C-alpha positions in Angstrom: 0.0 0.0 0.0 1.3 3.5 -0.9 0.4 6.3 1.5 -0.4 9.8 0.0 -0.7 12.5 2.7 -3.2 15.3 2.1 -0.8 18.1 1.1 1.2 15.9 -1.2 -2.0 14.5 -2.7 -3.3 18.0 -3.4 -0.1 19.3 -5.0 0.3 16.2 -7.1 -3.4 16.1 -8.1 -3.4 19.7 -9.2 -0.3 19.2 -11.4 -1.3 16.0 -13.1 -4.9 16.9 -13.4 -4.0 20.0 -15.4 -1.4 18.2 -17.6 -3.6 15.3 -18.9 -7.0 15.2 -20.4 -9.2 13.8 -17.6 -12.9 13.9 -16.7 -15.4 12.4 -14.5 -17.8 10.0 -16.1 -21.3 9.2 -15.2 -23.4 6.1 -14.8 -26.9 6.0 -16.3 -29.8 7.2 -14.3 -31.8 4.7 -12.4 -28.8 2.5 -11.1 -27.7 2.6 -7.5 -24.4 1.4 -6.2 -24.1 -1.2 -3.5 -21.5 -0.8 -0.7 -18.9 -3.4 -1.2 -15.8 -4.5 0.6 -13.0 -6.7 -0.7 -9.8 -8.1 0.7 -6.5 -6.6 -0.3 -4.8 -10.0 -0.8 -6.1 -11.3 -4.2 -3.8 -14.3 -4.1 -5.9 -15.9 -1.3 -9.5 -14.9 -1.7 -11.8 -11.9 -2.1 -14.4 -12.3 0.7 -18.0 -11.8 -0.3 -19.4 -8.5 0.9 -22.4 -7.8 3.1 -24.1 -5.2 0.9 -26.2 -2.6 2.7 -28.2 -2.2 -0.6 -28.5 -5.8 -1.6 -31.2 -5.0 -4.2 -28.6 -3.2 -6.3 -26.8 -5.2 -9.0 -24.0 -2.7 -9.5 -21.1 -2.6 -7.0 -19.7 0.7 -5.7 -16.4 2.3 -6.6 -14.3 4.6 -4.5 -16.1 7.7 -3.6 -19.5 5.9 -3.4 -20.9 8.1 -6.2 -23.2 6.1 -8.4 -22.9 8.8 -11.1 -19.1 9.2 -10.9 -17.4 5.8 -10.8 -14.1 6.7 -12.5 -12.2 8.9 -14.9 -11.0 8.8 -18.5 -7.4 9.9 -19.1 -6.2 10.5 -22.7 -3.0 8.9 -24.0 -0.8 9.7 -27.0 -2.3 7.6 -29.8 1.0 7.3 -31.6 2.8 5.8 -28.6 3.3 2.1 -28.5 1.8 0.3 -25.5 3.5 -2.7 -23.9 1.2 -5.4 -22.6 2.2 -7.2 -19.4 0.6 -10.3 -17.9 1.8 -10.6 -14.3 2.5 -14.0 -13.0 0.9 -15.5 -9.9 4.1 -14.6 -8.0 4.2 -11.0 -9.0 5.0 -8.4 -6.3 3.4 -5.1 -7.2 5.9 -2.2 -7.7 4.5 1.3 -7.8 5.6 3.6 -10.6 5.2 7.4 -11.0 2.4 6.7 -13.5 0.5 4.8 -10.7 0.8 7.8 -8.4 -0.5 10.1 -11.1 -3.4 7.8 -11.8 -4.3 7.7 -8.1 -4.1 11.4 -7.8 -6.2 12.1 -10.8 -8.9 9.8 -9.6 -8.9 11.3 -6.1 -9.2 14.8 -7.6 -12.1 13.8 -9.8 -13.8 12.3 -6.8 -13.3 15.4 -4.7 -11.2 13.4 -2.2 -8.7 15.5 -0.3 -7.9 13.3 2.7 -5.0 10.9 2.9 -5.4 7.4 1.4 -3.4 4.3 0.7 -3.6 2.7 -2.7 -2.6 -0.7 -4.1 -1.7 -1.4 -7.7 -2.7 -4.5 -9.7 -1.2 -7.7 -8.3 -0.6 -11.3 -9.4 -2.3 -12.4 -12.6 -3.3 -8.8 -13.6 -3.0 -7.7 -17.2 -1.8 -4.1 -17.8 -0.4 -1.8 -20.5 2.4 0.8 -20.2 4.4 3.1 -22.5 7.6 1.4 -21.4 8.4 -0.4 -24.7 11.5 -1.7 -26.4 10.9 0.5 -29.4 10.2 4.2 -29.1 9.3 4.4 -32.7 5.7 5.8 -33.1 3.0 3.6 -34.5 2.8 3.8 -38.3 -1.0 3.6 -38.4 -2.1 5.1 -35.1 -5.7 5.2 -33.9 -7.5 8.5 -33.7 -7.6 8.3 -29.9 -6.2 6.2 -27.1 -7.2 6.5 -23.5 -7.6 4.6 -20.2 -10.4 4.3 -17.8 -9.3 4.4 -14.1 -11.4 3.5 -11.1 -10.7 2.1 -7.6 -12.6 0.0 -5.1 -12.3 0.3 -1.3 -10.8 -2.7 0.5 -12.1 -3.8 3.8 -9.0 -2.4 5.4 -10.6 1.0 5.0 -12.9 0.1 7.9 -9.9 -0.2 10.3 -8.9 3.4 10.3 -9.5 6.9 9.1 -7.6 6.5 5.8 -9.1 4.9 2.7 -7.4 1.8 1.4 -8.1 1.5 -2.3 -7.2 -0.8 -5.1 -6.6 0.8 -8.5 -8.0 -0.7 -11.7 -7.5 0.4 -15.3 -8.8 -0.4 -18.7 -7.3 0.7 -22.0 -9.1 1.6 -25.2 -8.4 2.9 -28.7 -10.7 4.5 -31.2 -10.6 4.6 -35.0 -12.8 6.6 -37.4 -14.3 5.0 -40.5 -12.4 5.6 -43.7 -12.9 9.2 -44.9 -14.5 8.3 -48.1 -17.2 6.2 -46.4 -20.6 7.4 -45.0 -20.8 7.1 -41.2 -22.9 4.1 -40.4 -22.4 4.0 -36.6 -20.0 2.8 -33.9 -18.8 -0.8 -33.3 -17.5 -1.6 -29.8 -15.1 -4.5 -29.9 -14.7 -6.5 -26.6 -11.9 -9.0 -27.2 -11.0 -12.3 -25.6 -8.8 -12.7 -22.5 -5.6 -10.7 -22.7 -6.9 -9.0 -25.9 -6.8 -12.2 -27.9 -7.0 -13.3 -30.6 -5.2 -10.0 -31.5 -4.8 -10.6 -35.3 -8.5 -11.5 -35.6 -9.5 -8.4 -33.6 -7.3 -6.3 -35.8 -8.9 -7.8 -38.9 -12.4 -7.1 -37.6 -11.5 -3.6 -36.7 -10.1 -2.9 -40.2 -13.0 -4.4 -42.0 -15.7 -2.4 -40.1 -13.8 0.9 -40.6 -13.5 0.1 -44.3 -17.3 -0.4 -44.4 -18.1 2.9 -42.8 -18.1 2.2 -39.0 -16.0 3.8 -36.4 -14.5 1.3 -33.9 -14.1 1.7 -30.2 -11.8 -1.2 -29.1 -11.2 -2.4 -25.5 -7.6 -3.5 -25.7 -8.2 -6.1 -23.0 -10.5 -6.8 -20.1 -10.0 -4.5 -17.0 -6.6 -5.0 -15.4 -7.8 -7.0 -12.4 -10.2 -9.2 -14.5 -7.5 -12.0 -14.5 -6.1 -11.4 -11.1 -5.0 -14.7 -9.5 -7.3 -16.0 -6.8 -7.8 -19.5 -5.4 -11.0 -20.6 -3.7 -10.8 -23.8 -1.7 -13.7 -26.2 -1.6 -14.3 -27.9 1.7 -17.1 -30.5 2.3 -20.2 -28.7 3.4 -19.0 -25.2 2.3 -20.6 -25.1 -1.1 -22.8 -22.1 -0.2 -19.9 -19.9 1.0 -17.7 -20.8 -1.9 -20.5 -20.1 -4.4 -21.2 -16.7 -2.8 -17.5 -15.8 -2.8 -17.1 -16.8 -6.5 -20.2 -14.8 -7.4 -19.0 -11.7 -5.6 -15.6 -11.8 -7.3 -17.1 -12.5 -10.8 -19.6 -9.7 -10.4 -17.0 -7.2 -9.4 -14.9 -8.1 -12.5 -17.8 -8.1 -14.9 -19.1 -4.8 -13.5 -15.8 -3.1 -14.3 -16.2 -4.1 -17.9 -19.5 -2.3 -18.0 -18.3 0.8 -16.2 -15.2 1.1 -18.4 -17.1 0.6 -21.7 -19.8 3.0 -20.8 -17.3 5.7 -19.8 -15.3 5.0 -23.0 -18.3 5.5 -25.2 -19.1 8.8 -23.4 -15.6 9.9 -24.1 -15.8 9.1 -27.8 -19.2 10.9 -28.1 -17.7 14.0 -26.5 -15.0 14.1 -29.1 -17.2 13.0 -32.0 -20.6 14.6 -31.5 -21.7 13.4 -35.0 -21.7 9.9 -33.7 -24.3 10.5 -30.9 -27.3 9.9 -33.1 -25.8 6.9 -35.0 -26.3 3.3 -34.0 -23.9 1.5 -31.6 -23.2 -2.2 -32.0 -21.5 -4.5 -29.4 -19.2 -7.3 -30.7 -17.8 -9.7 -28.1 -15.3 -12.5 -28.6 -14.8 -15.3 -26.1 -14.3 -13.6 -22.7 -15.6 -10.4 -24.3 -18.8 -12.2 -25.3 -19.2 -13.6 -21.7 -19.1 -10.0 -20.4 -21.2 -8.4 -23.2 -24.7 -9.0 -21.8 -23.7 -7.2 -18.6 -22.1 -4.4 -20.6 -25.5 -4.1 -22.3 -27.5 -4.3 -19.1 -25.6 -1.3 -17.5 -26.9 1.1 -20.2 -29.3 -0.8 -22.5 -30.7 2.3 -24.3 -27.3 2.9 -25.9 -27.1 -0.2 -28.0 -28.8 -1.2 -31.3 -27.4 -4.7 -32.0 -25.0 -7.3 -30.6 -22.8 -10.1 -31.9 -21.5 -12.7 -29.5 -18.7 -15.0 -30.7 -17.9 -18.2 -28.7 -19.3 -16.8 -25.5 -21.1 -18.6 -22.6 -23.0 -18.1 -19.4 -22.3 -19.5 -15.9 -18.9 -18.0 -15.2 -18.0 -20.4 -12.5 -18.6 -23.5 -14.6 -16.4 -21.9 -17.4 -13.7 -21.2 -14.8 -13.7 -24.8 -13.6 -14.1 -26.7 -16.9 -12.2 -24.6 -19.4 -9.2 -26.2 -21.0 -7.7 -22.6 -20.9 -7.9 -22.6 -17.1 -4.2 -23.0 -16.4 -3.2 -20.6 -19.0 -5.5 -17.8 -17.8 -4.8 -18.7 -14.2 -7.3 -16.3 -12.8 -10.0 -17.7 -10.5 -9.2 -21.3 -9.6 -11.3 -23.6 -7.4 -9.2 -26.1 -5.4 -11.2 -29.2 -4.8 -8.3 -31.0 -3.1 -6.7 -28.4 -0.7 -4.5 -31.0 1.0 -2.5 -31.7 -2.2 -0.6 -29.6 -4.7 -3.2 -30.3 -7.5 -6.6 -28.7 -7.8 -8.4 -32.0 -7.9 -11.6 -32.8 -9.7 -15.1 -32.2 -8.3 -17.6 -34.9 -7.9 -20.3 -34.4 -10.6 -22.9 -33.8 -7.9 -20.8 -31.3 -6.1 -20.1 -29.4 -9.4 -23.8 -29.2 -10.3 -24.7 -28.0 -6.8 -21.9 -25.5 -6.7 -22.9 -24.0 -10.1 -26.5 -23.8 -9.1 -25.6 -22.0 -5.9 -23.3 -19.7 -7.8 -26.1 -18.6 -10.2 -28.4 -18.0 -7.2 -25.8 -15.6 -5.7 -24.6 -13.9 -8.9 -26.2 -10.7 -10.1 -24.1 -10.0 -13.2 -23.4 -13.3 -14.8 -24.6 -13.4 -18.4 -27.2 -16.0 -17.2 -29.0 -13.1 -15.5 -28.3 -10.2 -17.9 -28.8 -12.0 -21.2 -32.6 -12.1 -21.0 -32.6 -8.3 -21.0 -31.3 -8.5 -24.6 -34.3 -10.4 -26.0 -35.8 -7.3 -27.8 -32.4 -6.5 -29.3 -31.1 -7.9 -32.7 -28.6 -10.5 -31.5 -26.4 -12.9 -33.4 -24.4 -15.7 -31.9 -21.5 -17.6 -33.4 -21.1 -21.0 -31.6 -18.6 -23.8 -31.8 -20.3 -27.0 -30.8 -17.0 -28.6 -29.8 -15.7 -25.7 -27.8 -13.7 -26.6 -24.7 -12.3 -23.2 -23.8 -15.7 -21.7 -23.2 -17.5 -25.1 -22.9 -20.1 -25.6 -25.6 -22.8 -26.4 -22.9 -22.3 -22.9 -21.5 -22.7 -21.4 -25.0 -26.0 -23.3 -25.3 -27.1 -21.9 -21.9 -26.3 -18.4 -23.1 -28.3 -19.0 -26.3 -31.3 -20.1 -24.2 -31.0 -17.1 -21.9 -30.8 -14.7 -24.9 -34.2 -16.1 -26.1 -32.7 -18.3 -28.9 -31.7 -15.6 -31.3 -30.1 -16.1 -34.7 -27.2 -18.5 -34.3 -24.5 -19.7 -36.7 -23.1 -23.0 -35.4 -19.8 -24.5 -36.5 -18.7 -28.2 -36.0 -15.4 -27.5 -34.3 -13.7 -26.0 -31.3 -12.7 -22.6 -29.9 -9.5 -22.2 -31.8 -10.9 -23.0 -35.2 -13.9 -20.7 -34.9 -11.5 -17.8 -34.5 -9.1 -19.2 -37.1 -11.9 -19.1 -39.6 -13.5 -15.9 -38.4 -11.8 -13.6 -41.1 -13.9 -15.5 -43.7 -17.1 -14.7 -41.6 -16.4 -11.0 -40.9 -18.0 -9.8 -44.1 -21.0 -11.9 -43.4 -21.2 -10.5 -39.8 -21.0 -6.9 -41.1 -23.8 -7.6 -43.6 -25.9 -9.0 -40.8 -25.2 -5.9 -38.6 -25.9 -3.4 -41.4 -29.2 -5.3 -42.3 -30.4 -5.2 -38.6 -29.6 -1.5 -38.3 -31.4 -0.8 -41.6 -34.5 -2.6 -40.3 -34.4 -0.7 -37.0 -34.3 2.6 -38.9 -37.3 1.4 -41.0 -39.3 0.4 -37.9 -38.5 3.7 -36.3 -39.6 5.7 -39.3 -42.9 3.6 -39.5 -43.7 4.6 -36.0 
C-alpha cells in the first residue's frame, strides 16, 4: 500500500490533473451502487461483501458516487503500448504513473484526505508506455485512453484512511475511412488478454473500411484475470459459491463501467456519432461480459454479436481447457495436495446452481434483457475453452436468437473468423437498416 498524505496529494493532483485530459464519467440514471468491501490479498481470496443495498446489482467504486465511478485519461495515440501479464508470484511495484493515476482519480472524486492505494497484483494484465521500441506507430488510432477506477478494500474500515485498489482499462478509437458514410460505432470486446489479436485487428479494419468507427477495448480491465484461489471444503458449497459470485460480479461490472465511460468519451469528441447506431461485438471472454455491458446502459445499443461466449462464469472457470493458461479464479477441490483435484459431478452441479443463485451480473441473469435487441451468436459446438454447454445456456437465456453453429472448437472458430467477418458486417448493417425502417414507420 502506498500512502499519499493530504498536502502531497493536493499538489500532485493539481499538477497531473491539469497536464492530462481527464474527466469524471457518469453512470446511467436509475442505477444505484451497492456498498462493497474486498480483501487486499487477491492471491488468497476476495471475501463476499455484506451489501447494505443488496437489491442493487452494480457494486460501488471509490467515492461511493453512483454517477461518478471513475475517470478517463487521454493517452498519446502514436505511442506504442506494452502489454504485461503478471505471474501469480508478481509483487506489485509502484511507478510514477501509478501515483499520477491515483491522484487524478482522487481529484475527480473530490477526495482530499490521505489514502493508501494498491496497484494491480498477481495475474493482472496491464499496459504501459515502457516499450522496447520508441518508434511511433505507423497507423495510429485517432484516440487512445484509459479508464481508471478504484474500489475500497475492507482495510478502510480499520482506520481513518481509505485503502483502495486501482483498476485500469485501455481503449483505442478509429474513425471510419474518410470516403465512407458514417454508419455507426462498433464496440469490440476481445477475448482474454486482448486475444485473438490478429483477428480483432482484422475485424477492426473491416468495419472501418465499411463505414463504421470502432471503439476497441484492448483487454479486459486489469484485475479481471487477477489470480485468486478458492478452496472447496465439504459442506462449504454455499460460502464458496457466494464468494465466487462476488468476485465475478466485481470483475464483470468493471467491464460495463469502463465501456460506458469510453463511449461517453468518444461521443464528447465525435458529436456526430451521438445519433448513430452502436453495436456490441464480443469475442470469447468479451462475449461472456457483453450481456452485462449491455445491461448497464441498455438504451445505448442497437445490436450485438457474441462469438464463442457462454453463461455461468463459475462453470467456465472450472471446466475450461484454458484454465491453467488464464490462471485467474481457480477452485481447489483438493486443498490437501498440490493439485486442484476434480469435483464430484454432484458437487459441481450444486456449486454451479448456488453460484447462479448468488450472482447478479453473470450473463445468465443479464442476457434475458437483450431479448428485444437484434442479436447474433456464433457458436462452436465442440468448444472446450468456453465449454459448448455454457454457450448453449447463453443461447437459451438470450431467447434463442439467430445462431450460426460450427462443427469444431474454440481455436478453429476464430481461425476461420476472417472469412465470416463480411457476413457478420452484412448482418449488422441489415439489422440497423431494419431498425431505422421500424423507427420511421412509428
